[in-house]
N, C-alpha and C positions, 0 to 999 in steps of 0.2 A: 568652889571646889569641883574638880572633875567628877562627872557622873560615874556611878559604879558600873554602869553598862557600857562604858567607853570601850571601843574596839581595842583588844589587847595588843594589836600590832601598831597602834598609834605611836609615832616617834616622839620622844620628849627629852629635853635637856634637863639633867638633874643636878649637875655640879659644875662649878667653874672655879678655876684657881689662877691667880696671877702672882708673879714674882718680879720684883725690881731689886737688883743687887748692885751695891756700891762697895766692892772690896777695897780695903786700904792699900793692898799691894797685890802682887802676882801670886804670892804663896797661898793666900786665902781666897783666891778667885775660883769660881766654879765654871766648869765647861758647860756648853749648851745642854748636854744631856742631863747633867746634874740639876741645872736650872729647870728643865722640863720635868724631871722626876719630882722635884719639889712642887711644881705647879700641879701635877697630877695628884699628888698627895693632898694638896690644899683643895683640889676639886672634890676629892672623895670626902674630905671633912666637911666641905660645903654642902654635900648631899647627906650629911649626918651619918656617914658610914664610918665604921671603926678602922677600916683599911681600904686599900685600893682593891676593887672587885676584879674577879676574873673577867677578861675581855675577849670577845671574839676577834677583834681587830685592834691594832695599834697603828695609827696613821700620823705621820709627822709632816709638817710644812717644810718645804725645801729651804735650807739655810745656807748662809754665805760665810759665816765666821769660822767654820771648820768642815773639812771634807771627811766625813766619817765613812763614806762608802754606802752605809745603810743605817742612818740615824735611828730608825724605828727598831732595828735589831738591838742596838745598844740601850735604847730606852726600855724596851720590854725586859731585857736582861737585868737592868738595874732595878726594875720594879719587881723582879721575880715572877714575871708572867710568861705564859706559853700560849700566846694567841695563835689562832689558825692562820692569820694573815698579818704581815707587817708591810707597810708601804710608805712611800714618800711622794709628795706632790711635785708637779712641774713648778718652775719658778713663777712668781707673780703675787702681788698683794691681794688678788682675788681669791687665793687658795684657801684661806680658812673658811670663808663663807661657802665656797664650792664644796669643801669637805663636809660641811653640815648638810648641804643639799643632797649630796651623794649618799651620806649615811642615812638621812631621813627616808630616802626612797628605798634603800635596801632593808631598813627596819620594817617599813610598811609592807614590803613584798614578802617578808618572812625570811630574808636572806641573812640577817644577823640580829642579835639581841642586845649587845652592848658594845659600844665603840669608845675607845680613848683617842681623842684628837689633841695633838699638842704641837707646839712650835716654840722656838727660842733662839736667841742669839747672844753671844758674848763678844760682840764686836769691839767694845771699849777695852776689854781685857786683851783681845788679840792685837789691837793697835798699840796698846801700852807695852806688850811683850815685844812687838816688832821694834818699837822705838828704843827699848832697853837692850835689844840684841839677845833676848832670851828665847830659846827654842821650847815651845810648849810640847808636852808629852801626852796630849789628849789621845784617846784611842782612835784607831782606824782599822778597817777591815783590810786584809791583803788585797793587792791589786787583782789577783786572779779569783777573788770571791764572786759568786754569782750576783748579778745586778739586782737591786731592789725593785719590787713592783712599783711602777710609777702611776699615780692617779692624776688625770688631767690631760689636756691636749697640748702638745708642743706647738707653739705659735711663734714664728720668727717675727719680731717686732721692729727690726731695723732692716731696711733694704740695703743691697750692696752699695748703692750710691751714697746712702747716709753713712754707712760704715766707712767707706773710702774717704769721706770728708771728716770723719771723727765725730759725727753727730750721733752719739750713742749713749748719752747720759741724761737722766731726768733733769739735772741742774741746768742743762742747756735748753731742753725742749719746753719745760713748763713755764719758764719766763717768756718764751715766745708766745705760748698760749695766752699769757697774761696780756701782752700787748694787743693780740687779736681781740680778746674779750673787751679790753678798754676801748679800742677803736669801734667795735660793734655797738657799744653803749653810747658812743659819741662824747666820751668824757675826756677832759684834759688830763695830761699825765700827772700833774701835781694833785689835782682834785681826786683822781682815781687812786693814787697812792695813799692818800689820807683815808679814803673809804676802806681800802684793803687792809691797812694797818689797824683800823678800828675793828674790823672783822677778826683779825688775828689777836688783838688785845682781848676780845671777848672769849676767844678760845683759851688764852692763857689764864683767864679767870676761872674757867672750868677746870683746867689742869691744877690750879692752886688748891682746889677742893677735892682732888682725886688722890687718894692715898697711894696709888700705884704709879702715879705720874713721875716721869724722870725729873722734870722741873716743876716745882710747886710754887713758882714765883709769878704772881700776877704782874703783867707788864703793861705800860701805857702804850697807846698807839704811836706817840712821838718816839718813844724809846725803840719800838719795833722798826719803824721806817727810817730811822736816822743812822747812817753808817758811822762806825767808830772803831776803836781798837778791838773791842770784843764783839763787834757786829759788822764785820767787813762785808763789802759788797761782793757777791759771788757771781750771779748772772742778772744783769739789769732787767727789771727794776727791783730784784730781790736781794736785800742784805741777808746775812746768815740767819737771823731770827725768822725769816719767812721760808726757810728751807727745812725739809724733813731732817730730824736729828737721829741719825743711825748710830751715833757713838754711845751706845747703851748696852747694858747686860740685862736682858728681860726675857721672860718666858710666860706662856699662858697655856692652859689646858681646859678641855671640856669633857665631861662624861655625858654620853648620849645613849639612850636605850629605849626599848619598847615599854609601854605602860605595864605589860605583863611582868617584865623583869624588874621594873621600878617597884612594883608592889611586892614581888617575891623578896626583894632586898630590904623591904621595909622603909623605903625612902619617903619621908613625909611629903604629902602632896603640896604643902606650901613652898616646897623647893622646885616644883615642876614648872618649866617654861616650854611651851609648845611651839615648834616651827610650823607656821600656818602655810607658808608658800615660799618657793624659791625660784629664781630665774638666773640663767647664765647666758652670756653672749659677748661679742666683741665688735669693736669698730673695724673699719678697713685697717688691716694690720699695720701698714706703713703710713707714717705721718705724711709722707710725700704724696699719698693718694687720697687723703681726706678731702672732701669737698670744701669744707670750711674749718679753720682752726679755732673758730669761736662757737662751734656747735658740736654736739655729741649725740648723733641719732641712736646709737646703741644704748646709751643710758636712758634716753626717752622711751625706747621700745621695751627695754628690760624692766624699767620701773613701772610702765603701764601694765606689762604682763604680770609681774608679781603682785601688784595691787588688785588686778582683776581676779587672779587666782585666789587671793585672800578674801575677796568679796568686800573690799574697802576702797575708799578714795584717799587721796593724799591728806585731806583735811581730817580724816579719821585717825591719822597717825599722831600719837602724842610724844613718843620717844624716838629720836632720830640720831643716828651717827653716820655722817658722810665721810668717805675717805678724804683725808686732808693732808696729803704730803706737801702741797704747795697751795697758796690761795687760789690759783687758777682752777685747780681741780675742784675745790669747793664751789666756786662760782659756776663752773660748767655743770656739775652734778645738781646743784640746787635749781638752776634754770631748767634743766631737762626734766627734773622731777616735779617742778611747780612749787618749790619751797622758797619763801622769802629769805633774803640774806640776813635780815635782822631777827630771824627766828632762832629756835633752838636747833643747832645743826651738829653738835658734837656732845657726846657724853663723857669722853675721856679727856678732852683738851687738844686732841689732834697730834699728829706726828712731830710737829716742831717742839711741843712742850710735854705731852704725855710720853713721847718716845716713839721712834720709828724703827723698830727692830726688823728692818728689811721686809720680808714677805709676811711676817706674822702679826703686824699691827691689828688686823681685824679680829684676831682671836681675843685680843684684849678688849676690843670694842664690843664683841658679842657677850663676853663675860660681864662687862659693865652694864650693858643693856639688860641682861638677865637680872642683875641686882636691882636695877631701876624698876623693872616690871613687877618683881616680887613686892615692891613697896607700893605699887599702883595697880592692884588687881583690876582686871577688866580693860586696862590700857593696852594699846598695840604699839609695837616698836618696829622700826625699819632700819636695816643696816645695808649700806652700799659699800661694796669692796671693789678695789680697782688695782689692776696690774699694768705695768708698762707705762706708756705715755698716754694715759686715759684710754687704754687699749682694751684690756680684758675686764669684764664686769661680772660681778656676782651679787645677787640681792637676796635678802631674807626678811620675811615678816614674822614677828613673834608675838606671843601673848601668854598669859597665865591660864587662860581658858582654851580648851581644845577647839580646833577648827571643825565646823559642822560637817564639812565634806571631806575631812582628812587632809593630809599634806598634799599640796599641788605643786607641780614643777613643769616648766616649759622653757623653751628657748626661742626667741624671735629672730634667730640668726638669718633665716631666709629673707625676712623683711629688710634687715640691715644690709645684707649682701646685695639686695636689689637696688639700694639707694645709689645716688650719683657718686662718682669717683673722679678725681682729676688724673689726667695723664701727666707723668713726670717727664720733664725734658732734661736729657743729659747735657752737661756743660757745653759741648761742642755745638749742640742744636739750640742752645739758649742764649748765645752771644747776641748782645744788643740791648735795646731799652727794655726795662721792666718796671713794675710797681711793687713796692714793699707791702707785703701782706701781714707779716709778723717779724719780730726781730729781737735780738738780745745782744748784749756785750758781756763777754766773759771776762772776769777780773782775776788777777793772780792772787797769791796768798797774802800779799801786802795790800790788796784792795785796789790795785792799779788796773785800769782798763787794758785789755790785752787783745781780744779777738772779737770781731763783729760777725754775727751770723744772721742771715735774713732769709726768710721764705718769701719768694717773689712770684708774682703772676705775670705771665707774658700776654701779649695782645690777643693770642688765640686761646687764652684761659688755661694753658698748661702751667704747671708749677715748676720752679727751679730754685736751687739753693745758691746763695751768694755768700762769700766769706772774705774778710779782710783783716789783716794784721797791721795795716798802715796806721801809724800813730795818729796822724791828722784825721784820717777817716773815722777811726775808732772814737776819737775825742768828739767829733761832730755827732756821731750816733748817740752819744750820751746826753745830748741836749735836745729838748723839745720832743715833738712827735714825728716819727718817721713812717708810720703806717700810712699808706696812700701816696707816698712821695715817689717821684721818679728816680730811678738809679740806672746804672749800666752794668751789664755782666760781660766779662771776657769769656773767651772760648775755654778757659781753664776754670771757670767758675769764680774768678776774682770779682769782688764787689767794688764798684766805684760810686761814691755818693756825691 
């Protein structure tokens, strides 16, 4: 139990709510604001409050399934609140943890007393409406309405050269990370695929026990790695079940306040979960400039920073949730943080099975970790959030006991920025021999191989992209291991294997 002499400005999470909605049709479907409002009401009930309390701020994670103009405005209005600030985040899966870090600092400084943090998506409903030719009538602010306050730093995560080649989707980039990780381990493709599918099978088992998971079906490793009619190949080596599932209607919300406000509201102390420390940083923004596609220096630096601020080592952490959009993300995160792959790495089941509501997955992770910690007083939890292509990172350490030195936060960005970066060679300067560093083959919706994409290294260590849609070349890329093999690039960036 927290001491009575605890600093009244200590930040504490007091309530968490999650919503997973599976409407039968479009008529009974909820828009993202309605989903968020229900999540906030559940968070208030979780804090043992009779209703949603007055908040200083309402902050919403950037969403994709509807352009409200200012989603926090509509959420506050629906909840009947008049906060002094409403805001939305920049895009990125790091945003929920970043919001917690930001609110914790402001509460500790005396700048606010109670914050409502929420996020939600109705992507499944949006896509069903599009398929049915139905125009949704969800609310929007007028085009000339003043812009919402934005929290977070805008960070371009795709270079002009990447965009020109159409390398702009996670389903393209994360499979390439997978091949780089595989090669760095010295594993054979088939051997590595088995290990990765076993990892994902363990995640599905966790999701099967998560009442808020989108898919509560435990899957075998063989089922996950074997392409088929319901598990088509998307980006080699990932069939559908190894990809984040954004086809969901989900929302989550957190109530966060000062200890002083928690006590004045009469929130039982057995509901309190304290953020001990946070850290935020990012890799070199463009994948083209990363030194290695099998290493993540910013995760390593950010993880070390947050653990040092919390006064713990990684072995002291008992509850872990790593961002898990694709298997390569989990492997990169676990390696950088010093966690074994056969250990406990998810509390929700991950984005493939628990659900991947675009930027808001981590709010579900924090809510789940809160529940776990309440059941394990004295244990410490770690959440790693990720945005982009393992680009933007946010970390949080939590416990039911307050931190002895208060909430700590820092960014090791200067250290990361000082690390080595590769020079990118434009196609005209990259023509000639090269060596494959990482690759994938994108498949069409029928599961047929369509386009090969390869990150290549030149003799002078510059990186270049190569692409091919030649049927024979694409078929060859689907066989065996191509990392480390010699290829040829044309002056237009065409890849010849």
